[in-house]
C-alpha positions as a printed Julia matrix, in Angstrom:
217×3 Matrix{Float64}:
 -53.07  32.54   -8.24
 -55.16  34.0    -7.82
 -54.77  37.51   -6.0
 -51.89  38.44   -9.12
 -52.62  41.98  -10.64
 -52.79  40.77  -14.94
 -49.66  42.87  -16.84
 -50.01  43.52  -20.9
 -48.88  39.49  -23.18
 -46.02  40.86  -24.92
 -42.22  40.86  -25.42
 -41.46  42.93  -23.56
 -43.04  40.41  -20.2
 -41.96  37.93  -22.41
 -38.66  38.44  -22.76
 -38.35  39.3   -18.7
 -40.32  36.33  -18.17
 -37.52  34.92  -19.54
 -34.94  36.74  -17.94
 -35.68  36.19  -14.26
 -37.28  33.39  -13.95
 -40.67  34.42  -12.83
 -44.22  33.99  -15.19
 -46.38  36.21  -16.78
 -48.65  36.34  -12.98
 -46.05  36.78  -10.97
 -44.27  39.96  -13.31
 -48.0   40.98  -12.14
 -47.74  41.08   -9.05
 -44.73  42.56   -9.22
 -45.82  45.18  -11.94
 -49.29  45.89   -8.96
 -46.81  47.18   -6.74
 -44.21  48.54   -8.67
 -47.22  50.63   -9.81
 -48.22  51.59   -6.15
 -45.33  52.78   -4.36
 -44.51  54.69   -8.04
 -48.05  56.55   -6.78
 -48.19  55.23  -11.31
 -45.45  56.22  -12.59
 -42.69  54.63  -14.63
 -40.08  55.25  -12.42
 -38.27  54.67   -8.9
 -35.72  56.47   -6.58
 -34.75  56.39   -2.93
 -36.93  58.55   -2.11
 -40.3   55.97   -2.95
 -37.92  52.95   -0.7
 -37.06  55.34    1.9
 -41.62  56.28    2.52
 -41.93  52.37    3.2
 -42.56  52.37    7.71
 -41.07  48.53    7.47
 -37.85  49.58    5.62
 -37.96  52.46    8.01
 -36.77  49.96   11.02
 -34.49  47.64    9.15
 -30.91  48.55    9.97
 -29.36  48.11    7.07
 -32.34  49.86    4.86
 -29.65  51.52    3.09
 -28.0   49.79    2.01
 -31.28  47.38    0.83
 -32.06  49.95   -0.92
 -28.78  50.85   -2.96
 -28.78  47.83   -3.77
 -32.52  48.44   -6.01
 -30.3   50.82   -8.08
 -26.44  49.56   -8.04
 -26.03  48.96  -12.29
 -24.09  46.15  -10.67
 -27.58  44.47  -10.07
 -29.26  44.54  -13.2
 -27.23  41.97  -15.34
 -25.57  43.73  -17.75
 -21.7   43.03  -17.94
 -18.64  45.29  -16.78
 -21.08  48.39  -15.44
 -20.32  49.83  -12.25
 -21.8   53.22  -10.61
 -25.51  53.35   -9.03
 -28.41  55.56  -10.56
 -31.03  58.25   -9.71
 -33.86  55.92  -11.09
 -35.18  52.89  -11.84
 -37.91  51.94  -14.27
 -40.16  48.4   -13.45
 -36.92  46.5   -15.67
 -34.68  46.94  -13.11
 -37.03  46.26  -10.36
 -37.8   43.37  -11.34
 -34.65  41.9   -12.13
 -33.68  43.36   -8.14
 -36.42  41.6    -6.95
 -35.65  38.02   -9.06
 -32.63  37.47   -6.46
 -34.53  37.16   -3.46
 -37.02  34.33   -5.43
 -36.03  30.51   -3.99
 -35.17  27.7    -5.9
 -37.6   26.02   -7.93
 -37.9   22.88   -7.38
 -37.56  21.4   -10.69
 -34.03  22.94  -10.83
 -30.67  21.0   -11.4
 -27.51  20.65   -8.95
 -25.43  22.61  -11.79
 -28.67  25.49  -12.01
 -29.33  25.77   -8.7
 -25.17  25.65   -7.99
 -24.84  29.1   -10.6
 -28.36  31.1    -8.58
 -26.32  30.58   -5.7
 -23.63  32.59   -7.17
 -25.68  34.32   -8.39
 -27.12  35.75   -5.23
 -23.96  36.4    -2.91
 -22.82  37.95   -6.27
 -25.95  40.65   -5.15
 -25.34  40.5    -1.14
 -21.14  41.03   -1.26
 -22.39  43.54   -4.17
 -24.89  45.1    -1.32
 -21.49  44.89    1.49
 -18.56  46.17   -1.23
 -21.07  49.39   -0.79
 -18.06  51.45   -2.37
 -17.53  48.72   -5.86
 -14.34  48.36   -4.8
 -13.83  44.75   -4.97
 -14.07  44.11   -1.7
 -15.55  44.69    1.87
 -13.19  46.75    3.75
 -13.36  46.13    7.52
 -15.11  49.57    8.11
 -18.14  47.97    5.49
 -17.96  44.73    6.98
 -17.6   46.3    10.61
 -21.13  49.61    9.45
 -22.94  46.14    8.52
 -22.17  44.47   11.57
 -23.36  47.4    13.63
 -25.97  48.84   12.67
 -27.42  45.02   12.54
 -26.46  44.17   16.55
 -26.94  48.23   18.13
 -30.6   49.11   16.36
 -31.68  45.46   18.49
 -31.48  47.56   21.24
 -29.4   45.11   23.26
 -26.07  46.12   23.19
 -24.92  49.9    23.29
 -22.37  50.42   20.59
 -18.99  49.79   21.62
 -20.12  46.06   22.29
 -21.37  46.09   18.86
 -18.06  47.36   17.4
 -16.28  45.33   19.6
 -18.05  42.18   18.56
 -17.52  43.67   14.53
 -14.2   43.55   14.14
 -13.57  41.01   16.82
 -16.35  38.87   13.79
 -13.69  39.64   10.39
 -10.69  38.68   11.94
 -11.65  35.13   12.3
 -13.69  36.07    8.78
  -9.25  37.09    7.79
  -9.07  34.19   10.01
 -10.37  32.59    7.52
 -10.1   33.44    3.89
  -6.58  34.41    4.38
  -5.4   31.47    6.54
  -1.79  32.59    9.8
  -1.23  36.29    9.37
   1.65  38.54   10.24
   0.79  40.77   12.43
   2.65  43.61   10.19
   0.38  42.79    7.73
  -2.23  43.84    6.43
  -5.39  42.52    5.93
  -7.26  44.78    2.65
 -10.33  43.18    3.14
 -12.56  40.1     1.78
 -12.48  39.1    -2.61
 -15.69  37.53   -3.91
 -13.34  34.59   -3.72
 -13.16  34.62    0.26
 -17.29  35.45    0.18
 -17.58  32.2    -1.67
 -14.87  30.68    0.85
 -16.42  31.59    3.7
 -20.15  30.77    2.32
 -19.02  27.14    1.38
 -21.05  24.42    2.74
 -23.6   27.64    3.51
 -27.64  27.47    2.23
 -28.61  30.56    1.46
 -30.0   30.51   -1.6
 -33.42  29.73    0.1
 -33.45  31.83    2.86
 -32.96  34.84    1.23
 -36.31  36.48    1.42
 -38.31  39.93    1.18
 -41.54  40.67    3.29
 -40.55  44.59    3.27
 -42.74  45.33   -0.25
 -45.75  43.84    0.76
 -44.42  40.95   -2.03
 -43.86  37.02   -0.29
 -41.21  35.88   -2.34
 -41.4   32.15   -0.28
 -43.51  32.45   -2.98
 -42.71  33.59   -5.76
 -41.25  30.59   -7.87
 -43.47  27.41  -10.58
């Protein structure tokens, strides 16, 4: 832990530690990175993230950046919409979604963490905050991931995205008649689609020069 930077050991940071699961030393490391990104300021704006080289070439950089400014991810119940800037507390809260499970978690705690992480992923795809991931939203993410790789053209990527969405619809909704309209994936459908897929320990983030695979107790 010698590489971590300390932060004042006051009540604010102790509460932030309890809220996110990060230790005070880990929060110190994140505080140092926050100050770097904000040029020693007290808030971060979207432009601060846009200038990160590793993020610039990420095909879903827009969704990642927006996740940091999405009120739904701040652990405040019922809040929707986005903000123009975030403080350190919001920054650490978002980073906590990428924190791997602790080895000492109970099954109940691990399941709760999984649900929280999946809700975060769902929010990233539900870009209009209407509670469903529509064909257009899903298509955008898949197209970007495939076409930006350089291996596939835009039309080919679009065809794969459409086919994938139909498969998702069949999993979440079962058999559909030809004249039925698929409104999109709800969060409960999202949980069903990813049931049995271990994802909670695979959500890592390195573009901030903070390797969250080491941010666990």
